[in-house]
Structure formats: structure tokens, C-alpha cells
N, C-alpha and C positions, 0 to 999 in steps of 0.2 A: 731514596738516599738523602743524607743531609750534605749538602754543597761541597763543603771542605772533604769529607770523607769519599764524594764521587771522584773530585781533582785528585786526591792522593792515591786512591785505586785504578785512576786511568792512567794506566803504565804502557808499554808497547809489550804487546803478546805475540810471541812467533812460533809457537805450536799451540795445533787446537785440535778439539774432540771432533770426529767426523759426524757432526750432528747438524743437519741442517738449520737455517735460520727463519725462522715464521716469517712470510710477507708481511705480516701487520709491523713488525720489529723492521723490516727492510722499509716499510713504509715510513715509520718513524724516523730513521735514521736519515732519509732524503727530506723528511718535511723540515727537519730539524737543519739540515743544509740549507735548503729555503729560506730558513729566517735571520741567517747569518747578517748582520750588515752590509752594506756594500757600499763603496765609493759613489758620492753623486747617485746613489741608487740604480746605479746602470743596469746591476745584476747580470754579469758577464758570463757567469759560470754557467756550465750544464753537465751533467753525468751519465755515464755509462755503465749499466749493472751488468755485471757476468756474474751468474749463479747457476748455469748449468753445466756439470761438472767437466765435461768435456773442455769447454771453452775455459773453465777457472784453470785445468792444466793447461791449457795452451798460454795463459796470460801467467801462470806462476812460473814456467819455463824462460819466461823474458824478465825474471825479476831477481835479485841480488838481496841475500839477508844478513844481517848481523856483522858490519864489516869488522869490529873488534874481536869477533871470534874466530877460531880457525872453522873452515867449512863442516867440518865432521859434525861441528857442536853448534854451529849458528843456522846452518840451513833446514829447513823443518824436513822430517823425514815422510815417506808415502803417507804411514798413518797420522801425520801431524799436518798437512797442508791445511791453509784455509780453505772455506767453503762458499766464500763470497769477496769478490774484487767490486770495489766501486772506483771508477776512473773519474779523476776530476778535470774539466776541459774548459780552459780559458777560450773564450769567442773574442779574440784580438779585435774584429773591426766594431766590437761594442764599447772594449777599453782595452788597449793596449800594453795598460801597466796593472794587472789585477790579482799579483802575488798576494797582497795583504787580504783582497775578498777570499781567495782560496785559503790562505791559513785561517781563515774565521769559520770558515764553511767546513774546513776538515775538522776543526775544534768542537764544532757543534756534533757533525756527525759522530766523531768518537765519544764524547760525553754520551749523547743519546743512545748510542750503542752499550757502553759500560753499563749505563743506568738500569738496561734490560740485561748485563750480565756477558754482554758479547764483547769479546777483547778486539783488538785492532792493532794494527802494523802500518804505518806510513809509509809508504816507500818511494822514492824518488830515483834509488838506484835501479834503473830498468833500461830496456831497450826501446824507449822511446819512438825509435823511427817505425820499428815494427807493431808496437803496440799501435800507433798512431792508424798506421795501415789497416792492423785488424778491426778497429773501432770506425774505420771508414771516414777519417776527421779529414775535413776541406782544409785549405792554404790559410783560411781565416781562424783555425781552432788549433790550438797548442796543448798536449798534452801535459798538464803539472805535474800531475803525482795519481799514483795509484793507491788503493787504499784497501787492506787485506782485512777480512774480518772472520771470524768463529769463536765458539767458545773455547776458553784456555784450559789448555791440560797441564798447565804449568803455573806458578805464582811469580808475581812480580813485586819487590821492594824497594824504595827507598831507603839509601844510607847516605850520612853526610860525609862528603869527601874531606878526608883528612887534610888534604893537599889542594888546593885550589885548582892545580894544574892536573891531577889526577880525578878524570872523569871517566875513564871508559867502563863501561858496566862488565858484567862478570857473571859465569854459573857460579852457585855453590855448590856444596858437595850433594844436593839434592836435585841437581840441573835447576834449578828456579833462578831469575834474574835477580840481580842486585844492582840497582842504578844508584851510583853515586851522585849528590848533586851539592852545588857548591852552598856553603852557609851564607845565610840572608846576610850577615855582614862583610862578605866578600863581594857581594853583587850589588848593595844599595850603597848610595850616599845621600845623606841627606843635607840640605843646603839650609 
């Protein structure tokens, strides 16, 4: 895929086909995370891969989806749930301030996934205490995010925000996501 096409298509996907992701694709996603830049090259991130269906269900129950939509529209239904979660863990003993590292790794992971047709949803709205216990994290480890993965069962597209303050995503008549983005001239200043 050409880079700009890849970046445009890598949207948030919240409903998935119940099709397993091949282990080689999961390996690519994790390898892409490992390749991300890291402040002072400390590499303070680690990952927990949740692909067992029962465990995926347990993680799913600890997550909240699509805050701009009513739950009946935003929450994936039973046959739309992700088939994989990857938890991003910050090892604070290596670097106590690694949010930027996490963002770069998550960007790499989601792009690598989309390059293989796998959609993703980055989830910070979750029960981090419960998930941290489930993952067996130590006091030096902090759950940054869980990322849901699966083959999308819907489309997601970008539109120009007519008003820079109206950025709430919505579902169109086909239940596909439309994501208003501020126009370049609304977010860039040249000096």
C-alpha cells in the first residue's frame, strides 16, 4: 500500500468479523512496535498479547467503546467483538515518562496491522486496575492502553470538519463511521 493511502485508511474500526488473525501478522504487529523510536533508546515498553477467545472476552468486558455514540450504536455486539487485544505496558523503572514512546509504538502497530487489512481501536477507556491485575503487572509496570484488533466489518472514512469545533464522529446511514477532521488551514501556522 502506498504510504498516504495507508495513513488515510488506518482509521479506528470498532466492529469486526469473527475471523482469527494469523500468527505471522501478529508477529509483524509486535515487530513494528519494537521498531518504534524510543527516548534515549531506553525501550521501556512491553506487551501482553491476548488472543484466547475467553481471555479476549474478559478484556472486552473491561473496555468502553465509542464515547460519542449511544452504547447501542458504539459498543460492538457479540458477533462484532475484536479477536485480539495487545496491551501496551510502560515499565516505569526503565523510564517513568514514556507516553511518547507508547504513542509511537501504537502508531507502528496499527499501521502494520492495517497494511495487512486488520483494523484496530486504541482504548484508554478501560478498567486499568482490573486489567493490570489480570495481566500480572508489577508495581513498576503501568498499563498505558489496550489495542483491539480484527478484520473490520464496516467502513470508516474521513470528512472535512465544516466547523473546527464540530469533530464528533458519527455513523452514516450504512452504520459506517465518518470522522470529521479539522482542515489543514485550521491547525497549521507557518512562520
